[in-house]
C-alpha positions in Angstrom: -98.1 129.1 69.2 -100.1 131.4 71.1 -99.5 135.4 71.3 -99.8 137.3 74.5 -99.1 141.0 75.7 -95.9 141.1 77.8 -94.6 143.8 80.2 -90.9 144.3 79.1 -89.0 146.7 80.7 -92.3 148.9 81.4 -93.3 148.5 77.9 -96.6 146.3 76.5 -95.1 144.2 73.7 -96.2 141.1 72.3 -94.8 137.8 72.7 -95.4 134.5 71.1 -94.9 131.2 73.2 -92.2 129.1 72.3 -92.4 125.5 73.1 -89.4 123.6 74.8 -88.1 120.3 76.0 -85.7 120.0 78.9 -82.3 119.3 78.2 -81.1 119.2 81.7 -81.8 120.8 84.9 -78.9 120.7 87.1 -78.4 121.8 90.9 -76.1 124.5 91.9 -74.8 123.6 95.5 -73.9 126.1 98.0 -72.2 125.5 101.5 -73.0 127.9 103.9 -70.8 129.0 106.9 -73.1 127.4 109.4 -72.3 124.1 107.5 -76.0 124.1 105.8 -76.1 122.9 102.3 -78.4 124.7 99.8 -79.1 123.0 96.5 -81.1 125.5 94.2 -82.1 124.7 90.6 -84.7 127.1 88.1 -87.4 124.9 86.3 -88.6 126.6 83.4 -92.8 126.9 83.0 -93.1 129.1 79.9 -90.9 130.7 77.1 -91.9 133.6 75.1 -90.1 135.4 72.1 -90.7 139.2 72.2 -91.8 140.5 68.7 -89.5 142.9 67.3 -87.1 143.4 70.2 -83.6 142.0 69.7 -80.1 142.7 71.6 -77.3 144.7 70.2 -75.7 141.5 68.7 -79.0 140.9 66.7 -80.4 138.0 69.0 -84.0 137.7 69.9 -85.3 138.7 73.4 -87.1 136.0 75.4 -89.2 136.3 78.6 -89.6 133.2 80.7 -91.7 132.3 83.4 -89.7 129.9 85.9 -89.6 128.7 89.5 -87.0 128.5 91.8 -86.6 124.9 93.5 -84.4 124.7 96.9 -83.2 121.7 98.9 -81.9 122.4 102.2 -79.5 120.0 104.1 -78.7 121.4 107.5 -76.4 120.2 110.3 -78.6 118.4 113.0 -77.3 121.0 115.4 -79.6 123.7 113.4 -82.4 121.3 113.0 -85.6 121.8 115.2 -85.5 118.8 117.9 
């Protein structure tokens, strides 16, 4: 596991890379007022556990690098001819 300096809330802290496997990547679907359907999901790229930083319940803090992915299904009247 690789270590790297991370910027967490304005502080430089060490984070340790954590390997992961994808369990499920679900789409969230939204119907807009103009009839367009947007589908969005987040694809995780990297995960780091911040050394020595915990939430009030004692859970470790993680920093993630992720990419949003979007699919658009617009009505024909909104599409470029």
